[in-house]
N, C-alpha and C positions, 0 to 999 in steps of 0.2 A: 590475577591470572595464576592458577595453580598448575596448569599444564605447561610443559616446555616444548610441545609440538602442536601445530595446528590440526584440529579435528574437524570433521564434517559439521559437528554441532556448533562450531564457531560461526557458521554461516546461516544458522537456523532462524535468526531473528529473536531468539530467547535470551536467557540470562547469560549464557556463555558468549554470545555475540556482543551483548552489552558490556561485559567485562573486557573483552578484547578491544572494543572501541575505547572504553574509558582508560584502561590500564596501558594500552600499547599505542594506539593511534593518537589519542588526545595528548599523551605525553610527548609523542614525536612531533606532532603538528600543533603548535601553540598559537591559536588565532582567535580573536574575540568573535568573529563572524561564525567560524566553525563551531565554537563552543556553545552556540545556541542550539545545535543539534536538530535543526529543522530539516525537512525534506529538500528544501531549496534554500540557497543562500541569497539574501537580499543585499545588493551592493549599490553604492552611489556611482553614477557614471555621468560624465559631462552632458547636461541637458536632460537627464532622465535617471530613473532607478531601474536596475535590472534584477531579475531572478535567474539564478544559474543552478543547474543540477546535473548530476551524472549517475548512471547506474549500469550494471552489467548483468546479463541474463544468461542463465545456464540451466535450461529446462530439459528434462528427459521424460518422455519423448519430445521431439521437436514439433510434432503435430498432435493435437488433441481435440476433443469435441469443443467447439466454440472458438477455436483459435489456434495459434502456433507461436513459436518463439518471436517471429517478426512483429505480429500484432502486439504481443506482450511487451516488446521493447519500446515500441512507439507509445502505446497507451501508458505504460508505467512512467516514462519520463515526462510526458505531457502532464500527467496527474501530479507528479512531484512539483513541477513548475506551478501548476494551478493552485496547489495548496497554499502557496504564499500570497494568493490573491492576484497573481500576475496573469497577463494574457500570453499564452505560449506562442512563440513565433518561429523559431528555428531549431533544428536538430542536427547534430553530427552523429555518424554511425561508424563503429569500428567492428570488423568481423575477424574472428579467429576460426578458420576453417580446418577441419581435419582431413588429411589425405584420404582419398577414397570416397568423400561425400559426393552423392549424385548431383550433377549440375542442375538437373530438373528440380531437385529439392531446393536448391539455392534460389532458382528463379521463382519458385512458388513462395518462398519466404519474402523475397524482394517485392513481389506483387502485393502480398499481404501488408507489408510495411507501407507501400505506396498508398493503398486504399485507406489504411488506418490514419496516415498523415493527412490525407485529403479530408477525411471525416473530422479530424481534430482541428483542421485549419492551420497546420504548420507545414513548413518546407524543410526537406532534408537537403542540406546545402554543402556538406563536406563529409569525408569519411576516410577509412583506411582498411586494408585487408592484410592479414597474415595467414600463412598455412603452416600447420604443425604435423608431425609424423602421425601415421595411423596408430590409434590406440591412445592418443594424448589429447583428445578434444571433444568427445561426445558429439561429434558431427559438426557442431557450430556453436560458438559463443558470440554474443553480440554486446558491445558496449555502446551506449547512447549518452550524449550530453545535450541538454536543452537550454535555451535562452528565451526569456520572456520579459515583457515590460510591465512595470508596476505603476499604477495610478498614484497620483499625489495623495498622501495621507494614509495609504494602506500599509499596515504594519501588523501582520499576523504572526503568532508564534505559540508554540506549546507552553511557553513560560507565562502566557497571559491569562490562563484559566483562573477563574475566581469562584469562591463559594457562592452558591445561589444560581450558578449557570446550569444549563440543560444540555444533555448529550443527545445528538441526533445521529442516526445511521441511515445511509441512503438506500439500503436494500438488503437482500438476504445474504446470510453468512455462509462461507464454506464451499461455494460452488466451484471455484477455480481449483482449490486443492484436491477436492474429491474427484473432479473430472480428470485431473492429471494422474492421480494415483490409480484410478480405476482403469485408465488406458494402459498405464505402464504394467500393471499387475494382471491385466486381462480379466478384470472383474466385470460382471454384467448385472444390471439392475432392471427392474420392471419398467422404469421410465428413464429417459435420457437425462444425464446430468452434464451440463455444459459449462465451460469456463465463462466467467463474467467479465473477461478482459474488455475494457471500454474506456474511451476518453471522456473525462468528466469536467473539462474546463467550462463548458456551457452551463452545467449544473451549478458549479461554484459561483460563476458570475451572476446567475439568477438569485442565488441565496444572498450574495453580497448586496444586490440591488434592493432587497427588502429588509435585510438585517445587517446594517452597516457596522454594527459593533461586534460582529463575529470575533471570537477570540482566536480560533484557529481551525484549520482543516487538517486532516491526516488520513492517508489511505492505509487501511490495515492489511498490509501485504505479509511478508515473512513474520511468523509469530502470531498472526491474526489479530483479532480485536483485543485479546488479552495483553499482548506486548504493546500495542498502540496506546491503550488506556493507561497502562503502568508507566510508560514513558512520559505521558502527559501529566499524570499525577505527580511523578517525581520531579519533573521540570518546574511545576508550579507550586509544589508543596501543598497539595490539596488531597481530598478523598473523593473518589468517584464511585458511586453505587449504581449498579445496573439492575434493572428488573428483568429477570430471566424470561418471563412470559411476554415481555414487550419486544424481545429481539426477534426479528423475522428470520426464520430458517425453513427452507423447503423440507417437506416430509421425507423425501428420498435422500437428501443430504443428512438429515438427522439420523435416519435409519442406517446409512452407510457409516457414519461416525460411531454409532453404537456397535455395529458389527465389527468394525476395525479397531475399536478401543481408542478413538480419538476424541479429544475435547473440541467441539465445534468452535469454541472461542479462540482456539489456538491454531486453527486451520487458515491457510493463506487465502486472500482475496485479491483480485486484480481489477475490479471494476466497482468498488464500493468506497464510500467516503464517510468519515466521521467528521461531524461539525460540533463544536462547542460554542454555544451562544448564550447571551443574557436571557433570563427567563422571559422577559417581556417581549422578546423578538422570536421566541421559539416557534410559535404557531405560524407566523409568517414565513419563517425559514423552512418549516416542514412543508407548507403548501407549495413553496417554490421548488423544493426538491421533487415533490410528487408530480409537478407539471413539467419537469425537465426530462430530457432523454435519459433513460436508465434509472429513474428515480421513483417509479410507480409504487414500489414497496417500502418507501422510506418510513421511518418511525422514530418517535422519541423513545429512547431506551434507558435513560438514566439521568442522574443529577449529581451536582458537585457540592461538597461540604468541606468543612475543616475539622471533622471529628478525629481523624487519624491520618496524619500527614503522610502523603506519598503512597497510600494504599488504595486498592481497587477491590470492591466487594460485589457479590451477586446476591440479590434476594431471590431465592429459588421459588419454584412453583408450589412448594410445600410450606412456605412461610419462613423457612430458615434463612440464615445469611452465611455465606462462605466467602473465602478469599478467592479472587480471580487472579491466579498466578501467571507469570510469564512462563513460556515453554522452557523446560530444563532438558538439555540434550537435543537430539535430532529426531524429528518426527517424520517429515516429508522431504527428503533430499531432492534437489534438482527440480524445483517447481517454479522458480522465478529468477 
């Protein structure tokens, strides 16, 4: 940590956030479960094993094409639980409401959360509400915590990736980040760009059923695919190489990124899943993804090796190879 004050970039999902977690949080909270740095913690509990996760959502605007902060909160936490291989069961929700927020907006958010929870097959069973002064809350912040149950023998982690494995992505990149920024900035495109926020537990269960040796799942949210793959490469001490032409991206999203100067690999997603599996199970895993809800655009996008420990590379459409770096600084504030 080179800064002595918290900056917006510390919440971006990039290198500054990684440094904040490693240099401040991890030194403050010394725990072997936490140190695995997975999206959900797997813990032993009498008679079962549980997966537990928590997240806080601070999106501006609260409503955007394809979703809103409520759907985002439910889907994001359900997906974090599901990445451990667990079946999500219960959610808690905490609201920080800004003075002056329209009650009708709150009702709209709650209905969206109810519908997303029903789709995901989880129950919202407890919660809390706080109100802060006008000008101190962007309308509404939501914290969610989730609990799921793990089947016997399931042990997924970003530290389990091995050379020879294959990288899968469940669909197109960048939809959520571009939908939010276009709404906030009043940008218009020739075709609608909608957030991809979606619950993916059914997809993950389908992949596990046909590819039982999956190493890990991870949803590429803040910092996008670039941050996710760099975190996995670092956790396992491997190299990941992505084939650029194999990564699905909608033409309108690619065009928006070019216009705005964004790297699509660093743009946030809220309804996509990365899976790393042994090569022999990759085709079965891909077929399962494509037949599951929200997985019709799934693709094999890369492979794992041990050529350069902890690095991520992109083979470009022109045949060159470049480093896929984590986001440095702040790109899209208030998107998740």
